[in-house]
C-alpha positions as CSV (number, residue, x, y, z in Angstrom):
1,M,18.8,-26.3,29.8
2,T,16.3,-23.7,30.8
3,P,13.5,-22.8,28.0
4,L,15.0,-19.4,27.8
5,I,18.8,-20.5,27.1
6,L,17.2,-22.9,24.4
7,A,15.3,-20.1,22.8
8,V,18.5,-18.1,22.8
9,L,20.6,-20.9,21.3
10,L,17.6,-21.6,18.6
11,S,17.7,-17.8,17.8
12,V,21.2,-17.7,17.0
13,V,21.2,-20.8,14.8
14,S,18.4,-19.2,12.8
15,A,20.5,-16.0,12.4
16,V,23.1,-18.3,11.2
17,S,21.0,-19.7,8.8
18,Y,19.9,-16.5,7.2
19,A,23.3,-15.0,7.2
20,G,24.3,-18.1,5.3
21,A,21.3,-18.0,2.8
22,A,22.0,-14.2,2.0
23,L,25.9,-15.0,1.5
24,L,24.9,-17.7,-1.1
25,Q,22.1,-15.3,-2.7
26,E,24.7,-12.5,-3.2
27,R,27.5,-14.8,-4.6
28,L,25.0,-16.1,-7.1
29,A,24.0,-12.8,-7.8
30,V,27.3,-11.8,-8.8
31,T,28.3,-14.7,-10.6
32,T,25.3,-16.1,-12.3
33,S,23.0,-14.9,-15.2
34,P,20.0,-12.7,-14.2
35,R,17.3,-15.1,-15.5
36,R,15.4,-17.0,-12.7
37,L,14.9,-20.0,-14.3
38,R,18.7,-20.6,-14.7
39,L,19.1,-20.6,-10.9
40,L,16.4,-23.3,-10.4
41,R,19.4,-25.4,-11.9
42,S,21.9,-24.3,-9.5
43,A,22.4,-26.3,-6.3
44,T,23.8,-23.5,-4.6
45,W,20.4,-21.6,-5.0
46,W,18.4,-24.7,-3.5
47,L,20.8,-24.7,-0.4
48,A,20.3,-20.8,0.0
49,A,16.3,-21.8,-0.2
50,V,16.9,-24.6,2.2
51,L,19.0,-22.4,4.7
52,Q,16.3,-19.7,4.2
53,G,13.6,-22.1,5.3
54,A,15.5,-23.7,8.0
55,G,16.2,-20.0,9.8
56,A,12.4,-19.2,9.5
57,L,11.5,-22.6,11.1
58,L,14.1,-22.2,13.8
59,H,12.9,-18.9,14.6
60,V,9.2,-20.1,14.9
61,V,10.5,-22.8,17.2
62,A,12.2,-20.3,19.3
63,L,9.5,-18.3,19.8
64,G,7.8,-21.6,21.3
65,Y,10.1,-21.6,24.0
66,G,10.9,-18.1,24.5
67,P,8.8,-14.6,24.9
68,L,8.7,-12.5,21.8
69,T,10.6,-9.9,23.4
70,V,14.2,-12.3,23.6
71,V,13.5,-13.7,20.2
72,Q,12.8,-11.0,17.9
73,P,15.7,-8.7,18.7
74,L,18.1,-11.4,18.3
75,G,17.1,-11.7,14.5
76,V,19.4,-8.6,14.2
77,L,22.3,-11.2,14.7
78,T,22.0,-12.0,11.0
79,L,23.1,-8.5,9.9
80,V,26.1,-8.6,12.3
81,L,27.2,-12.1,11.3
82,A,26.3,-12.0,7.6
83,A,29.0,-8.7,7.2
84,P,32.3,-10.3,8.2
85,L,31.0,-13.4,6.4
86,G,30.5,-12.1,3.3
87,A,33.8,-9.6,3.5
88,A,35.8,-12.9,4.0
89,V,34.5,-14.7,1.0
90,A,34.7,-11.6,-1.3
91,R,38.7,-11.0,0.3
92,R,37.7,-7.2,1.4
93,R,37.3,-5.7,4.7
94,V,34.2,-4.3,6.4
95,T,34.4,-0.5,6.0
96,G,34.0,1.8,9.0
97,A,30.7,3.2,7.1
98,A,29.1,-0.3,6.7
99,W,29.8,-0.9,10.5
100,R,28.2,2.0,11.5
101,G,25.2,1.4,9.5
102,I,24.9,-2.1,10.8
103,A,25.2,-0.8,14.4
104,L,22.3,1.6,13.8
105,V,20.0,-0.7,12.1
106,S,20.6,-3.3,14.6
107,A,20.0,-0.8,17.5
108,G,16.9,0.8,15.9
109,L,15.3,-2.4,14.9
110,A,15.8,-4.0,18.6
111,G,14.2,-1.1,19.9
112,I,11.2,-1.1,17.8
113,L,10.9,-4.8,18.7
114,L,11.0,-4.4,22.0
115,L,8.7,-1.7,22.2
116,T,5.9,-3.4,20.2
117,G,3.4,-5.2,22.5
118,A,0.9,-7.9,22.2
119,Q,-1.9,-7.3,24.0
120,G,-4.4,-8.1,21.1
121,R,-5.7,-10.9,19.3
122,T,-3.2,-13.6,18.0
123,A,-4.9,-14.4,14.3
124,L,-6.6,-12.9,11.4
125,T,-10.1,-13.4,10.2
126,G,-10.8,-14.3,6.8
127,G,-11.5,-10.7,5.8
128,Q,-8.4,-9.3,7.5
129,Q,-6.4,-11.7,5.6
130,A,-7.9,-10.5,2.2
131,V,-6.9,-7.0,3.1
132,L,-3.5,-7.8,4.0
133,A,-2.8,-10.0,0.8
134,V,-4.3,-7.2,-1.4
135,A,-2.0,-4.1,0.6
136,V,0.9,-6.4,0.5
137,L,0.6,-7.2,-3.3
138,G,0.0,-3.7,-4.5
139,A,3.1,-2.7,-2.4
140,V,5.2,-5.6,-3.5
141,V,4.2,-4.7,-7.4
142,L,4.7,-0.8,-6.9
143,L,8.2,-1.6,-5.3
144,V,9.4,-3.8,-8.3
145,A,7.8,-1.9,-10.9
146,G,9.7,1.4,-9.4
147,S,12.9,-0.5,-9.5
148,A,12.6,-1.0,-13.1
149,P,13.6,2.5,-14.4
150,L,16.7,2.3,-11.8
151,V,17.7,-0.6,-14.1
152,R,18.2,1.4,-17.0
153,T,19.9,4.4,-15.0
154,G,22.3,2.1,-13.6
155,R,23.5,1.1,-16.9
156,G,25.7,4.1,-17.4
157,G,26.5,7.8,-16.4
158,G,28.1,9.2,-13.3
159,G,25.0,8.1,-11.2
160,A,24.7,4.5,-12.1
161,G,26.3,3.4,-8.9
162,R,23.8,5.2,-6.7
163,A,21.0,3.7,-9.1
164,R,21.9,0.5,-8.8
165,A,22.0,0.5,-4.9
166,L,18.6,2.2,-4.7
167,R,17.3,-0.3,-7.2
168,S,18.8,-3.0,-4.5
169,V,17.1,-1.5,-1.9
170,A,13.6,-1.2,-3.2
171,L,13.9,-5.1,-4.3
172,A,14.9,-5.8,-0.7
173,L,12.0,-3.5,0.6
174,A,9.6,-5.5,-1.4
175,A,11.2,-8.7,-0.1
176,G,11.0,-7.8,3.6
177,V,7.2,-6.9,2.8
178,A,6.5,-10.1,1.6
179,Y,8.3,-11.9,4.0
180,G,6.6,-10.0,7.0
181,A,3.1,-10.7,5.3
182,A,4.1,-14.5,5.3
183,S,4.9,-14.2,9.0
184,V,1.8,-12.9,9.7
185,L,0.1,-15.5,8.0
186,V,1.9,-18.3,9.5
187,K,1.4,-16.8,12.9
188,T,-2.3,-17.2,11.8
189,F,-2.1,-20.8,10.6
190,A,-0.3,-21.9,13.8
191,Q,-3.4,-20.6,16.0
192,T,-6.1,-21.7,13.6
193,W,-5.1,-24.8,11.7
194,T,-6.5,-27.3,14.3
195,D,-10.1,-25.8,14.1
196,S,-10.5,-24.3,11.0
197,P,-12.1,-25.6,7.7
198,L,-10.6,-27.0,5.0
199,T,-11.8,-24.1,2.6
200,R,-10.0,-21.6,4.8
201,T,-6.8,-23.3,5.6
202,V,-5.8,-24.2,1.9
203,P,-6.3,-20.4,0.7
204,L,-4.1,-19.5,3.8
205,L,-1.3,-22.0,2.8
206,A,-1.4,-20.8,-0.6
207,L,-1.1,-17.2,0.4
208,I,1.8,-18.1,2.3
209,A,3.3,-20.0,-0.4
210,L,3.0,-16.8,-2.8
211,F,4.3,-14.5,-0.2
212,A,7.5,-16.4,0.7
213,G,8.1,-17.2,-3.0
214,A,7.8,-13.6,-3.9
215,G,10.0,-12.8,-1.0
216,L,12.5,-15.0,-2.2
217,A,12.7,-13.9,-5.7
218,A,12.8,-10.2,-4.8
219,S,15.6,-10.8,-2.3
220,Q,17.8,-12.9,-5.1
221,A,17.3,-10.0,-7.3
222,S,18.1,-7.3,-4.8
223,Y,21.8,-8.6,-4.4
224,R,22.8,-8.1,-8.2
225,G,24.8,-5.0,-7.7
226,G,23.8,-3.8,-4.3
227,G,26.3,-5.8,-2.4
228,L,25.4,-7.4,0.6
229,A,24.8,-5.3,3.9
230,A,22.6,-2.8,2.6
231,P,20.0,-5.3,0.9
232,L,20.0,-7.6,3.8
233,A,19.7,-5.0,6.4
234,T,16.6,-3.5,4.2
235,A,14.9,-7.0,4.3
236,T,15.6,-7.6,7.8
237,V,14.1,-4.5,9.0
238,A,11.1,-4.6,6.6
239,N,10.1,-8.1,7.7
240,P,9.2,-7.8,11.5
241,V,8.1,-4.1,10.9
242,V,5.3,-5.1,8.5
243,A,4.4,-7.7,10.9
244,A,4.3,-5.1,13.7
245,V,2.1,-2.7,11.6
246,A,-0.1,-5.5,10.5
247,G,-0.4,-6.7,14.4
248,I,-1.5,-2.9,15.2
249,L,-3.5,-2.3,12.7
250,L,-5.5,-5.6,12.5
251,L,-4.9,-7.6,15.7
252,D,-5.4,-4.4,18.1
253,E,-1.6,-4.7,19.2
254,G,0.2,-1.7,20.5
255,F,3.3,-0.2,21.9
256,R,4.4,-0.8,25.4
257,Y,4.3,2.4,27.7
258,G,1.6,4.1,25.9
259,L,2.3,7.4,23.9
260,L,5.9,7.3,25.3
261,G,6.5,3.9,24.0
262,A,4.9,5.1,20.6
263,L,7.5,8.2,20.4
264,L,10.5,6.0,21.3
265,A,9.6,3.6,18.5
266,A,9.4,6.5,16.3
267,L,12.8,7.4,17.2
268,A,14.1,4.1,17.0
269,A,12.6,3.9,13.5
270,A,14.5,7.0,12.7
271,V,17.5,5.7,14.0
272,T,17.1,2.5,11.3
273,A,16.3,4.4,8.5
274,W,19.5,6.4,9.0
275,G,21.5,3.5,9.1
276,L,19.8,1.9,6.1
277,V,21.1,5.4,4.2
278,V,24.4,4.8,5.7
279,L,24.5,1.5,4.3
280,T,23.0,2.4,0.8
281,Y,25.5,5.1,0.2
282,D,28.4,2.7,1.3
283,A,27.6,0.3,-1.2
284,S,27.3,3.0,-3.8
285,A,30.8,4.3,-2.7
286,R,32.2,0.8,-2.8
287,R,31.1,0.2,-6.4
288,A,32.5,3.5,-7.3
289,R,35.8,2.7,-5.8
290,D,36.0,-0.7,-7.3
291,G,35.0,0.7,-10.7
292,E,32.7,-2.2,-11.3
293,R,31.0,-1.9,-14.4
294,P,27.4,-2.6,-15.1
295,P,25.8,-5.9,-16.6
296,P,26.5,-5.9,-20.1
297,G,23.5,-4.0,-22.4
298,P,23.0,-3.6,-25.9
299,R,25.7,-1.3,-27.2
300,P,25.8,0.3,-30.5
301,E,29.1,-1.4,-31.6
302,D,27.5,-4.8,-31.3
303,S,25.4,-4.2,-34.4
304,V,29.0,-4.3,-36.4
305,P,30.1,-7.5,-37.8
306,F,32.8,-9.1,-35.6
307,R,35.3,-9.3,-38.3
308,A,34.9,-5.5,-38.5
309,R,35.6,-5.1,-34.9
310,V,39.2,-6.6,-34.9
311,G,42.5,-6.4,-36.4
312,A,42.3,-2.6,-36.5
313,A,45.9,-1.4,-35.2
314,D,44.9,2.1,-34.0
315,G,42.0,0.9,-31.8
316,R,39.3,2.1,-34.2
317,L,36.3,0.4,-35.8
318,A,37.8,-1.1,-39.0
319,L,35.2,-1.0,-42.2
320,P,33.8,-4.5,-43.0
321,E,35.8,-7.0,-45.3
322,P,34.2,-6.7,-48.7
323,G,31.9,-10.2,-48.8
324,P,30.8,-12.4,-51.8
325,A,27.6,-9.9,-52.1
326,V,27.7,-8.1,-55.4
327,H,27.8,-4.4,-55.5
328,H,25.5,-2.2,-57.4
329,R,27.2,0.5,-59.4
330,R,25.5,3.8,-60.2
331,D,24.6,2.6,-63.9
332,G,23.2,-0.7,-62.7
333,D,25.9,-2.9,-63.7
334,P,26.4,-5.6,-60.5
335,H,28.9,-7.0,-62.2
336,L,32.2,-5.2,-61.0
337,P,35.4,-6.7,-60.0
338,L,37.1,-6.8,-56.5
339,A,39.2,-3.8,-57.1
340,A,36.3,-1.6,-57.7
341,R,34.7,-2.4,-54.6
342,V,37.4,-1.7,-52.1
343,P,38.2,2.0,-51.6
344,S,41.4,3.4,-53.0
345,P,43.8,5.2,-50.9
346,A,42.1,8.7,-51.6
347,G,38.9,7.1,-50.7
348,A,37.4,7.3,-54.0
349,C,35.8,4.0,-55.9
350,P,37.9,3.8,-59.2
351,E,36.1,2.9,-62.0
352,P,36.2,-0.6,-63.8
353,A,39.0,-1.2,-66.2
354,A,38.5,-0.4,-70.0
355,G,36.1,-2.8,-72.2
356,R,33.8,-3.6,-69.5
């Protein structure tokens, strides 16, 4: 088996691992509580994390056997594989709009990766690592904070489905940015760990762990209410794009074919963005067609005692049943019989019997 064929096989298995991890995360987001600590007790969540890590490891190994121009574009297979797998598990078909969006994203992302060169250095210096860390952390915080108002908007109203889809894309973009930064730092670690002092290696590993953990948390949250295709496509695109931008700005990399390559990469980026918009609108339309309800939030009627909300034949809220608590009369006498505390048919409160 030639190294090129081995690289292709490893890339395909990596894509399968990534697709399986995304599918498990999406299922967990639909069926479990959004509280993160509860997810840590789920064996399915840990399986998704293992598949995510295995996909990343296989991708790195594939880069050791094959050229970047072959291995990187094969990463878009994750999208192509995840869509039918998710549809099969959920027992629904993949819509034509979803397939168009996947095709546009895959073509655009492959074009960007094929046009990105690697003529510069391969490792970041200590100062460049700090610049990358600050920029990425700021971007992730802004994206996560910006998704919070969309959570409140997505709990009701006619635009709830669209708001939840946009929130999902924002969180998936945060995950892709974090994963992309982690990829750049892993590349630096692979190039420098043998001759770097421990004082530089430990902070680098800490940054890699921080970005990988942030990416995993944001990715898990992005699948809640956003379906599978749109969040996965967003994270899949953002990951290599962030790595490419970091390479161009910090490692003196560039685009193949000079100015023409840069223009073609811009066109590929526009095609990718168009595909993401198609997937986002498809996810919003699917939620509207399925009539999915947003996650339960605080409702005004929740403050009414349970026994006041049951037993009404006409479906309206019933008045609370009088309890043992005393009822104070206007004249100050708290000792009223039960009949004096139950409204009469006319709606008036009868006076207590004579002799009281």
